[in-house]
N, C-alpha and C positions, 0 to 999 in steps of 0.2 A: 497151823495158824493162818488165818486169812490176812489179806493186805489190801490197802486202799488202791484206787486207780490213779491217785495223784492228779496231775493236770490232764490226764486222758479220761477225765470224768465227764462223759458226754451226757449232759443234762438235756432233757426235752425242752424245746422252746417253741411255743406257738407263734412267736413273732418272727421267726426266721422264714424268709421267702426262699424256697428251694425248688425251682421249677424244672426239675429233672427226674426222670424215672428210668433212664437207660444208661448203661456204662459200656463203653467200648475200650478194650485193653489192647494196645498195639503189641507188636513183636517184642519179646523180651523174655527174661527168666523169672527167678523167684522174687526178686525185688519188685518187679512190676506186679506180681501176684499179691505181694504183701501190701503194696500201695492200693491196689483195687479192693482188697479185703478191708483195709482200714477205712477207706472212703465209704464202702457199703455199710460198715458198722456205724460210722458216725452219722451217715444220712438217716439210718433207721432210728438211732437213739436220739438224735437232736431234732430232726425234722419229721420223723415218723414216715419216712419214704423208703420203700423197698426198691433198690436199683436192680433192674434186670440186666443181665449180661447179653450183649449183642456182638456179633462178629463184624458187622459193618454198619456204618451210619445209615446206609440206604434201607436197612431193615425196618427202621421206624416209619417208613412210608408204605410198608406193606399193609394190605387190607384197608387202604384209604385212611390210615390213622398215623399221625406223626407222634402221638403221645405228648408228654410234657416237654421233653428235651433230652439231649444227650451230653454226657461228659466223656471226653476222649482222652485217654492216657497214652502218650506217645513220645518216642525218642526220634525226632526227625533226622533224616540222613542228609538233608540238603544244607546249604550254606546258611540258611536262616535259623538253624538250631541254636538254642541257648548256648552261650559261650562257656565251655569248660565243665569239668567234673562237679556235680552237685548243683549246677545252675538250673534255674527253671523259669518258665514263662507261663502265666495263666491269662488267657484271653478268650473273649466271646467272638466267634466268627460264624456268621450265618446261622445263628441259633445254637451252635455247638460250643460248649465250654471246653476248650483245649488246655490240658495241663501237659506242657512239653518240657522235657528235660535234656540237658546236655549229655546225660547218661541216665541209667535207670534210677540211680540215687537221686538225681535231680527231680525226677517224676515223684519219687516218694516224698521229698521235701516240699514239692509243690502241693501234694495232697495234704500234708500236715499244715501247710500255710492256709489252704482253703478251709480246713477244719477249724483252725484257729480263728479265722474270720467269723465262722459260724458260732463258735463257742463264746466269743467276745461280743457278738452282735455288732461288729465293726461297720461303720458307714462305708468302708471300702468294699464290703460285700455287695451292697446294693449298686454301687458304682460299677463294680466288676460285672455283675449280672445284667446291667443295663447297657454294657458295651462302652461305658465312659472311662474305663480304666483298664490298662494292660499292666499286669503286675509282673515285674521281672526282678529276680534276685540271683546273685552269684556269691558263693561263700567268700568271706573276707580272708579266711585262713585255710591253707591246704589241709593241715592236720588239726583236728579238733578232738582232743584226747582226754579220757579220764584215766587216772592212775589209781588203781585200788591197792590199798596196803593190806590185803587179806592174806592170812596165813593158812596153811593147809590143815591145821587142827581146827579151823573154824573161827578162830579169834581174828580180830582186826586191830592192827597197830594204829593207835589214834582213831579208834572206831567208837562212835557215840550213838549208834542206832542198832545195837544188837550184834549178832554174829554174822558171819559171811553167808551169802546165799550162793557163793561159788564153791566153797569147800566145807567139808565136815569130816572129822576123823580121818584126815589124809585121803579123802575121796573127793573127786570132782562131781559136783551136783549139776544136774541138767534137767530142767522141768519147766512148768508153766511160769514160775517166777522168773526164771532166766529169760524166757521169751518176753515176758512183760517188761523186764528191765531193758531189753534190747529195743522194745517199742518206745519206752520213755526216752531212752538215750537218742534214738534216731529222730524222734519227734522234735527234740530240741536242737538237732543238727550235729550230734556227735558222730564221728566216723572212725574212731579208733579207741580201743579199750585195753589197758594192761590189767590183768586179773589178779596178779599176785604181788606181794609186798616187795619193795625195792631192797629190803634187807632179806636176802635170800638165804635161808638156813634150813637144815634138816631135809625133810621130804621134798621141799620146794626145789631143791637142787635137781631132783629126779624128774621134774616136769618135762625135761628134754629127752627123756628115755621112753622106751616102749611101755613102761609101767603106766604112763599117762597119755601117750600120743594118740591112741584111738579115741579116748574121750575128748581130747583137745580138738581132734579133727571134727568131731560132732559139734562141739561148741563153736568152732570156727565157721562151720557151715551155717549154723543157726544165726550167728552174728552177721554172716555174709548176706543172709536174706534181708537184712535191714541196712545194708551198706556200711557195716562196721567191720573193721579189720581187727583181728585178735593179735595182741602183743603179749609177751611174757617178760617178767623181770628175770635177769640172768645172774648166776653166781660166777664171778670172774675166776674163782678157784675150782671150778668144775673139773678141769683136767686132773687135779690132785684128788678130789673127792670121788669122782666117778671112774677115773682110769688108773688111779694109783701112781701118777707121775710124781716126781719129787719137786716139781716147779710149775708155776703158771706164768713164767716169763714170756711176754708176748713176742719176743724175738727168738725164742727157742723153737727150732724146727719141729720138735715133737709136739709142742703145744699148738703150733699153727696147724699141724697135721690132724691133731685131735679135733680141733674146731671145724676143720673142713669136712672130716668124716662125720662129725656129729650133725652139722647142718645139712649134709646130704641126707642123713637119716630123718631129721626133723621135717625138712621140706618135702621129702617123699611122702610122709604121712600127713602133713598139714600144708599143702601147697599154697594156700592163701594166707599163711601167717604173715603179719605185717612186719615183724621184726622183734627187737629186744630193747628193753630199758636196762641200763646198767648204772649201779651206784658202786663206785670203786674208789679206794683210798680215802674213805670218808667214814668217820665214826666207827672205826674198827673193821670196816669191810675191806677185803683184799683188793689189791690193784697193782698196777705196774710200778709204783714207787718202790716196792719191796726189792725190785730187781734193778733199780737205778734207771728205769725207763720213765717216759712221760705219758701224759694222757693221750696224746696223738698216737703213740706206739700201741697203747692198749686198744683204743677205739678202732684204729685202722686195721689191726689184726682181725678183730671180729667182723669189721665191715667187709673185708676181703672174703671171709668165709660165707657171708650171707649174700654177697653181691650177685652171684649167678642166679639167684632165685628172686631178685628184686627186693630183698629185705633191707631194712633200715636199722641202724644202731643209734639209739637215743642215749646220749652220755650225759649224766647229770653233773652239773658244775657245783654241787653242794660239797665242796672240798675245803677243809680248813684244819688248822692245828687244834685238836680237841684236848690237848694236854697243856694248856696255857697256864702260866703262873700269874695269879692276880696282882702280884707286886710289879709285874712288867707293864709299864705304861706305853710302850711303843708297839708291841705286837698287838695287832688288831684283827680280830676275826672278820670284820667287815671288809678288810682289804683282800681277803684270801682268794675269792673267786677271780678277781681281776689279775692278781699277782700270778695265779696258777695258769690261767688260760690265755691271757693276752699275748704272751710270748709265742704261743702256738697258733696264732691266727693264720689261716691259709694252709695249715699243715694237715688238716683233717680230710679224710676221703669224702667224696661227693655224697655218699649215702650215710654219713654221720651227721647227726643233729645234736648240738649242745643244748641241753635243757637247763635254763637259767631261772632260778627263783626270782620272784618279782623284786625282792629287796636283797641286800647283801648279808642279812642275818638269817632269820628263820620265821617267816610268816607272822611277824608281830602285827599288832593292831595298826601301827603306823611305822613305815620305814621309807627312806628314800628309794628311788628306783635304782636297781643295780647298775653300776657304771659299765658293766660288761656290754650292755646293750648299746652304750655310747661308743664303745671302743672297737668291737669286732667288726671287720669289714668284709672278710673273705671266708666266713664260716657260717654254715647253716645254724639258725638259732630258733629255739622255742621258748616261749614264756611259760613258767610254771607258777600257778597260784594254788591256794588251798581252800577248797570248798569245805572240807572237814575243818571244823572250827577249833583247832588245837589250842590256839592262844586267844581265841575270840569268843569264848563261852561254851565251847564243846557241845553245842546244840542243846544246852540247857538254858542258855541265854539267847535271846533273839539278836542276831547280828547279820543283817542283809549286806552281803559283801560286794554286790555289783557296783555300787558307787565307788568303792575302793579300786576295783579292777578298771573302771572307766578312767579314773585319775591316772593309773599306771599306763594304760594304753595311750592316753592323750599327752603323756609327758614328752616334751620336746628334748631330744638328745643332743642336738646341734652336731650330729654326725656329718651333716652336709655343709658345715661351716658356721662360723660365728654370726654371719649376717642374718641367719634365721630364715632364709628364703626357701630352703629345701624342705620337702615333705619328709621329715625324719623323726617322727614320733616313734614310740615303741611299737605302736600298731603298724606303722609303715614298715618297720624292720622285721617283725615276726611274721607279718603277712607275706614277706618276700618282695614287696613292691619296691623298696628302696634299692636293694641289691640284685633284683631280678632272680630270686631264688624260688625253687618250687618245693624243697623239703624244709618246711618250717611250719610254725603255727602256735597253738596254745594248748596247754595241758593243765588239768586241775586234779589235785588229790581228792578223790571221791568221798562223799559224805553219806553213803548208803549202807544199810545193813538189813537184817531180816526182821526188824521191827515192823509192826502192822502198817505204819505210815511211812516206811522206807528210810526216814531220816531222823527218827527219835522225836524231834520237835517238828510238828506239822509244818510250821512256818519256815523251817530250815530247808524244805524242798525248793524254796525260791532260789537258793544258791545253786542247786543242781540244775534246775531249769535255766536259771539266769546265766550260768557259765556257758551252757550249750548255745543259747540264743546269742550271747555276746560274741562268742567265738565264731559263730556263723555270720553275724552281721555286727561288726564293731561300731557301726553308725547308730545303732539303737541306743536310746538313753536308758539309764537305770530306772527311771520312772515308767517309761514305755514297757519295759520288761516286767516290772512289778505289776502294772495294770493287767497285762496279758495273763500273768501267772495267777493272780487273784481270780480273774474272771473264769479262766479255764478250770481252776481247782474248786472254787466255791460258787460259781455262777455270777450272774451280772446284777445281783441285788445291790442297789445304790448304797444302802446302809453298810453293807459289808465292805464295799470299796472305800467308803468314807472313813471307816475305822482302820482297816488294815493297811491302806496305802501309806498314810503318814507314819504308822508304826514301822513299817519296813524302811521307809526312806530316812527316818531319824535314827534308826537302831544302831548303826555304826558309830555315829557321833556320840550317842548315849553311852554305848559300851566303852568307847575310848575315854570319855570324860570321867567315869568313875573307876577306871583301871589305870591307864597309862597315858595321860595327856602329854603333849609336847614332844612325842617321839622317843620316850625313854625306854619303855618295854621291859620285859623279863622279870617283873616283880611277882613271880608265881612260885608255887611249890615245886620243888625239883621232881623230876621223873614224870609224874602224871600231868604237870603243868596246869593244874586247876586250883583256883583260889589264891588270895593274896598272901604273899610272903616277900616282903621288900628285900630282904637280904638272902633269899633262897638260893640265888646263884652268885652272890656278890664275891664270895671267896672260893668259888669252885674253879674247875679247870676248863670250863667251856667258853670262856672269853665273853661272857654276857654280863657286863658290869654297868652300874649306874654312877659309881664314884661319888656317892653322897658323903659330905662331911659337914662340919658345923658352919661352913661358909657358903656352900652352894652344892650343886649337883649337875650331873651330865658328863659326857665323855668328850674330851678335846680331840677332835678328829681333823683339826686344821693342819696346815703345814708345820706349825710349831708343835703339834701334838703327834698323832699317829700318821699324818700325811694322807689320810684317806681322801680328803677333798680334792687333791690333785689328780685323782683318777677320773674326774669328770672333764668333759669338754668345756671350754669357755662359751658363754658367760656363766654356766652353771657352777663351775669351780669357784669363781670369785663370789658368786651369790652365796654359796654355802660357807665360804671361808670367813666372811664378816658376820659378826653377831647381829649387826644392824640390818643386814639384807637377807639373812637366813630366814626362810619361811618359819613362822613361829610354831607351826604344828610339828616341826622337826628340830626345834632349837636345841633341845637337850640331847638329841642324837649327835649333833655336830659340835656342841660347845659345853664347857663347864661354866655354869651360870651362877652368879651370886644370888642369894635369896632375895636381896633387896633390889635387884635389877628390875627396872620398870619395862613392862611390855607395852606394845602399841596401845593397848586399852587403858594405860595409865596405872594398871595394877602392878604390884610387885610380883615377882615369881612365886614367892611363898603364898601370897594371897590368892593368886590364880590357882595354885594347887588346892588350897582349901575350898575355894569357890567351885572349882570344876567338880570335885568329888561330891560336895553337897548337892550341886545342881544335877549331876548325873544320877545320883540315887533318887532324887525327887522325880526326875523325868522317867526313870524306870517304874516308879510307883504310879505315875500318871498313865503309862502305857497299860498297866494292869487295869486301872479304873476305866480307861477308854474301852478296853476289850470287853469288859463286863456288859457293855451295851449290846453285845451280839449273842447273848444267851438264848434269844428266841429265834435267831437267824441261822445258826449252825447246828449240825447234827449233835446231839447231846454228848456222844463219846468224843467227837472232835473238839467241841467246845471245852470239855473238861480237861482233855489232855493239854490243850494250849493254855488254859487258865492256870493249871498247876505249874507249868513251866514258867509262866510270867510271874506267878507268885514267888517261886523260888528265885527268879532273877531279881525281883524287888527286894527280897530279904537279903540275898547275897550281895547286892550292890551296896547295902548299908554296911555289911562286913568289910567290903573293899574300902568304902569311905572312911570308916573309923580306923581301920588298920593303917592306911596310908597317911591320913591326916595326923594321927597320933604319933606315928614314926617321925614325921617331919616337924611337928611341933616340938618333940623332945630333942630332935637333932639340931634344930635352928634356935630354939628358945624364943621364937617370935610368935606372939599370940594372934589368933584370928581377929581381924578388925571388927567383925560382926558379932563377936562374943558367943558364938555357937559352941555347943558341947564338943570338946576334943579331949580325949582321955589322957 
């Protein structure tokens, strides 16, 4: 089966001024060669220019001809080099366009930046080529990682775009699609990839054995050509499953020795392996709790084993009591991350990174920012978000998530004090700026599969691209990223931009409005998490309750309730504590609110619920109608794929509307003021 080029769709443009015909490639290795190859491909396909390779800029003066001009790719060795790994500078100097990197990856990112300017017909291209602009960039985050939840049988947990292109029938796949994936990832700024599911079972446990190490070495080499480090998810119980030990106690010397021997074997075969992602003591996965140990004990034991090879241990903080009693009003899943990890702050090894989900629950359409970011001071941290739309439409509904991620990154934690003077947003923390850390960054659960368009819904690729771009440059706006992606994917036609840009930018609020407004979440069918089911999880063990009764709805997480609000720094704690000051988009997350309570709009809570769901379904229908204007502007196959998804979304939004509104009409007994049909 073929597949699309996604945003590396280099369309010919006669309007692009590209006054170069020679390419000099400075000293370097395979990353430099990949950068040169990508630039030559783009120059040919976008500008119709064949770039000839030259060894020295002086060659252009031979035979009395200077040609059009020279592009030089280089990693300067002097003090004037771009600052740091991945940094780049593009400048015109004496007729030579220099793309300089702090390292080879920086050169590659600089090449993709130049190509992006060409693809988008950016005004900055002409400014750059006239010498009026020097373009300099440095990655905002050291680690910019994709976490794939791919299983070795080829399935993908929470996969909505087909099967894995990494695995099939317990074999590792390596081919052109793998290389094109690496190109896509690198072009967006990704520099680390975990290829297998965090829930490591069966054959995946054997990835760290000779059964798979030769293939992993080849994959690591391929990734390395694009500046991407390979990571693996690790089974904490491997000493028992692979070596027959009777324990995986991290303080047991036999276990420690197993991991040291195993890492010696792994890194001898795959010396560039970045490290390991670990899910432990969570949702049935084994971990140190079984042996009376804590997360620092478990993580540090593994960290010591990989330390001689420069490896990192990324330890997920998604740990909570998953056998909760719905009758218990005090035990709160939202508290669990903070309660488990705050007492351990400062006790983790330097090469351990805690990977923290953006919210305290599980990738809902709206959650508060996890208070762990506000609390940890002496521990490496990564932000984890989910590009795979598990709870946001599963890539059957359009939901552009970059606006959500921007809100999370911009959230002020007050970790620097209540006066608010410190630069202490989530972005400041996970970038390492606040606490001067270098092992930190952002990770996203990947949304790719082997479908022709990579992401199932063609427009869902904006989340793949958008995550990479935002992780590389957190200063970009959601709209800037959307504009880039549209132009790179579909071209610069004004009508396409006019239709798709507002669709993307409005899609998160549209999805939220007909599913779970005001921060309530979880009203989905159990297990597969798709479609409306108000009480699907209400009496289950997972701690995911909305507490609706005949008087009101929402969870009391104040100090009089579960005490969750107290995990935040002031003034955030007080803001969330009071119903009057709590941001209304999170009102039901923090408070049990009477149906007749009046919001700032003047509407009662129950009327807002009715209105939100009716309006959301209407807006989903309007998106479909707007998209139909593009039937003459997009390739027929692409148009039809998107149209079918938007039609499904429009129909499904009505199902959400009617299920939710009917439930709350029957629960409250309060009719819709506007007399609309509620069943």
